[in-house]
C-alpha positions as CSV (number, residue, x, y, z in Angstrom):
1,M,13.4,-31.5,-3.3
2,P,13.9,-29.4,-0.3
3,K,11.2,-26.8,0.5
4,K,13.4,-23.8,-0.3
5,S,14.4,-25.3,-3.7
6,R,10.8,-25.9,-4.5
7,W,10.0,-22.2,-4.0
8,Q,13.0,-21.2,-6.0
9,A,11.9,-23.4,-8.8
10,L,8.4,-21.9,-8.7
11,G,9.9,-18.4,-8.8
12,I,12.0,-19.3,-11.9
13,L,9.1,-20.9,-13.8
14,F,6.3,-18.5,-13.0
15,G,7.6,-15.4,-11.2
16,S,6.5,-14.3,-7.8
17,H,3.0,-12.8,-7.3
18,P,3.6,-9.2,-6.1
19,W,0.9,-9.5,-3.4
20,H,1.4,-13.1,-2.2
21,G,4.9,-14.1,-3.4
22,V,7.0,-11.2,-1.9
23,P,8.0,-12.0,1.7
24,F,6.9,-9.7,4.5
25,P,10.3,-8.5,5.9
26,K,11.5,-9.8,9.2
27,D,12.2,-6.2,10.4
28,A,8.8,-4.9,9.3
29,P,7.1,-2.6,10.0
30,R,10.3,-0.6,10.5
31,V,11.3,-1.4,6.9
32,L,8.9,-2.5,4.2
33,T,9.3,-4.0,0.7
34,C,6.7,-2.1,-1.4
35,Y,5.3,-2.9,-4.8
36,I,5.0,0.2,-6.9
37,E,2.0,0.4,-9.3
38,M,2.2,4.1,-10.4
39,V,4.8,6.8,-10.7
40,Q,4.3,10.6,-10.7
41,T,4.2,10.9,-14.5
42,D,1.5,8.2,-15.1
43,T,-1.6,9.5,-16.9
44,V,-3.2,6.1,-16.6
45,K,-4.3,4.5,-13.3
46,Y,-2.6,1.2,-13.0
47,E,-3.3,-1.4,-10.4
48,L,-2.3,-4.9,-9.5
49,D,-4.6,-7.6,-10.9
50,K,-5.2,-9.7,-7.8
51,L,-5.8,-12.9,-9.7
52,T,-2.9,-13.0,-12.1
53,G,-0.3,-10.8,-10.3
54,L,0.1,-8.7,-13.5
55,L,-0.1,-4.9,-13.6
56,K,-3.3,-3.8,-15.4
57,V,-4.9,-0.6,-16.6
58,D,-7.7,0.4,-14.2
59,R,-8.7,3.5,-16.1
60,P,-7.2,6.6,-17.7
61,Q,-6.9,9.5,-15.2
62,K,-10.2,11.3,-15.6
63,Y,-9.1,14.7,-14.4
64,S,-5.8,16.7,-14.1
65,N,-4.7,15.1,-10.8
66,V,-1.1,13.9,-10.6
67,C,0.0,11.6,-7.8
68,P,2.8,13.4,-6.0
69,S,4.7,10.2,-5.0
70,L,5.4,6.7,-6.0
71,Y,2.2,4.7,-5.2
72,G,1.6,1.1,-4.6
73,L,0.9,-1.6,-2.0
74,V,2.6,-3.5,0.8
75,P,2.8,-7.2,-0.1
76,Q,1.2,-9.7,2.3
77,T,-1.2,-7.2,3.8
78,L,-5.0,-6.9,3.7
79,C,-7.3,-4.2,4.9
80,A,-10.0,-6.3,6.5
81,E,-11.5,-6.8,10.0
82,R,-8.6,-5.6,12.2
83,V,-7.8,-2.6,10.0
84,G,-11.5,-1.6,9.9
85,A,-11.9,-2.1,13.7
86,F,-8.7,0.1,14.3
87,C,-10.1,2.8,12.1
88,G,-13.4,2.7,13.9
89,E,-11.7,3.0,17.2
90,K,-9.6,6.0,16.1
91,T,-12.5,7.8,14.5
92,G,-15.2,6.9,17.0
93,R,-17.4,5.6,14.2
94,A,-19.4,2.4,14.1
95,G,-19.6,0.1,11.1
96,I,-16.2,0.7,9.6
97,V,-14.8,-2.2,7.6
98,G,-11.6,-2.7,5.7
99,D,-11.8,-2.2,1.9
100,G,-10.6,-5.7,1.1
101,D,-7.5,-4.6,-0.7
102,P,-3.8,-4.7,0.1
103,L,-2.6,-1.8,2.2
104,D,-1.8,1.2,0.1
105,V,1.6,3.1,0.4
106,C,3.0,6.4,-0.9
107,V,6.8,6.3,-1.2
108,L,8.6,9.6,-1.3
109,S,11.9,9.9,-3.2
110,E,13.9,12.7,-4.9
111,K,14.7,10.4,-7.8
112,P,12.5,10.3,-10.9
113,F,11.1,6.8,-11.7
114,T,10.1,6.0,-15.2
115,H,7.8,3.1,-14.6
116,G,6.1,1.0,-11.9
117,N,5.9,-2.8,-11.5
118,I,9.0,-2.7,-9.3
119,L,9.9,-3.5,-5.7
120,V,11.4,-0.8,-3.5
121,P,12.6,-0.8,0.2
122,A,10.8,1.9,2.2
123,I,10.7,3.3,5.7
124,P,7.2,4.2,7.0
125,I,6.9,7.6,8.7
126,G,3.2,8.0,9.0
127,G,-0.1,7.8,7.1
128,L,-3.4,9.2,6.1
129,R,-6.6,7.8,7.7
130,M,-8.9,7.8,4.6
131,L,-12.5,6.7,4.5
132,D,-14.3,5.8,1.2
133,G,-17.9,5.6,2.5
134,N,-17.7,3.2,5.4
135,E,-14.5,1.5,4.2
136,A,-11.1,2.1,5.8
137,D,-8.6,2.9,3.0
138,D,-5.4,4.0,4.8
139,K,-2.5,5.4,2.9
140,I,0.9,4.7,4.5
141,I,3.4,7.4,3.9
142,A,7.0,6.1,3.6
143,V,10.4,7.3,2.3
144,L,12.6,5.4,0.0
145,Q,15.3,3.7,2.0
146,G,18.7,5.4,1.4
147,D,17.2,8.4,-0.4
148,E,19.6,11.3,-0.3
149,V,16.9,13.9,0.5
150,Y,14.0,12.1,2.2
151,G,15.8,9.0,3.5
152,G,16.6,10.6,6.9
153,W,13.0,11.4,7.8
154,Q,11.8,9.3,10.7
155,D,8.3,10.5,11.5
156,I,5.6,12.5,9.9
157,G,6.7,15.7,11.6
158,D,9.8,15.6,9.4
159,C,7.7,16.0,6.3
160,P,6.8,19.5,5.2
161,T,3.1,20.5,5.6
162,Q,3.0,21.4,1.9
163,L,3.9,17.9,0.8
164,I,1.3,16.4,3.1
165,D,-1.2,18.8,1.7
166,R,-0.4,17.7,-1.8
167,L,-1.0,14.0,-0.9
168,R,-4.3,14.9,0.9
169,H,-5.5,17.0,-2.1
170,Y,-4.7,14.2,-4.5
171,F,-6.6,11.5,-2.6
172,L,-9.5,13.8,-1.8
173,T,-10.0,14.9,-5.4
174,Y,-8.8,12.2,-7.8
175,K,-12.3,10.7,-8.0
176,Q,-14.2,14.0,-7.8
177,A,-16.0,15.3,-10.9
178,P,-15.9,19.1,-11.6
179,D,-19.6,19.4,-10.8
180,E,-19.5,17.5,-7.5
181,A,-19.6,19.8,-4.5
182,Q,-18.3,17.3,-2.1
183,S,-15.5,14.6,-2.2
184,V,-16.6,11.0,-2.1
185,C,-13.6,10.3,0.1
186,E,-12.6,11.7,3.5
187,I,-9.3,12.0,5.4
188,T,-10.0,12.1,9.1
189,H,-6.4,12.1,10.5
190,V,-2.8,12.5,9.5
191,Y,-0.9,10.1,11.8
192,G,2.7,9.4,12.7
193,R,5.1,6.5,12.6
194,D,3.9,4.5,15.6
195,E,0.3,4.6,14.4
196,A,1.5,3.6,10.9
197,Y,3.2,0.6,12.5
198,A,-0.1,-0.4,14.2
199,V,-2.0,-0.2,10.9
200,I,0.7,-2.2,9.0
201,G,0.8,-4.9,11.8
202,R,-3.0,-5.3,11.7
203,S,-3.1,-5.4,7.9
204,H,-0.5,-8.3,8.0
205,E,-2.5,-10.1,10.6
206,D,-5.6,-9.7,8.4
207,Y,-3.7,-11.1,5.5
208,L,-2.5,-14.1,7.5
209,S,-6.1,-14.8,8.7
210,R,-7.3,-14.9,5.1
211,Y,-4.3,-16.3,3.1
212,G,-1.9,-17.7,5.7
213,G,-2.2,-21.2,4.4
214,L,-1.2,-20.5,0.8
215,E,2.5,-21.5,1.3
216,E,1.5,-24.8,2.9
217,M,-1.0,-25.5,0.2
218,L,1.5,-24.9,-2.6
219,T,4.2,-26.9,-0.8
220,A,1.7,-29.8,-0.5
221,A,0.8,-29.6,-4.1
222,L,4.5,-29.8,-5.1
223,R,4.8,-33.1,-3.4
224,V,2.2,-34.7,-5.6
């Protein structure tokens, strides 16, 4: 069976894993395919189960925070050595490492979405350089491709300050208990499109370093 047919057969039988089985677009980082885990109305924190590829409940939202955008991950990315080193370079801090997860993404759209577990095409316009302890946990900010309101934005400067402030407030407080005086997370920079491209590129390189042989391994197994 030709290689393409084998992969099509696997997709029909088992479904694609949202992290490993969704292709990294040829025109990335200009355009991304993003997997959405959460929508604005979710009161439960959902996240991808890395082993099975199913969407799982991480926890109920502890406090009154509501994510102001679609939220998910960029398939075939990983925040590891290169992402951590880039964050350390930009912040001037030593000992920064990637958090070991796929790259997070916030996708802005005027349209209401009723559920996650979907793929959307998105255009990166910038990002938040977030640190959770010594771990780099960047949040790419993107707009839904073709969106009537946000789709024309090309860089972070097109985004109103109030909307950036909402995103910053959510990520700085969603883990913070009422009696905690200081957030456990820190956002050091809000950066633009070119820097977002650099983070995305490094996260894909980190992914390939760790998982680049998966396709070859599966193809070899299908020959048996």
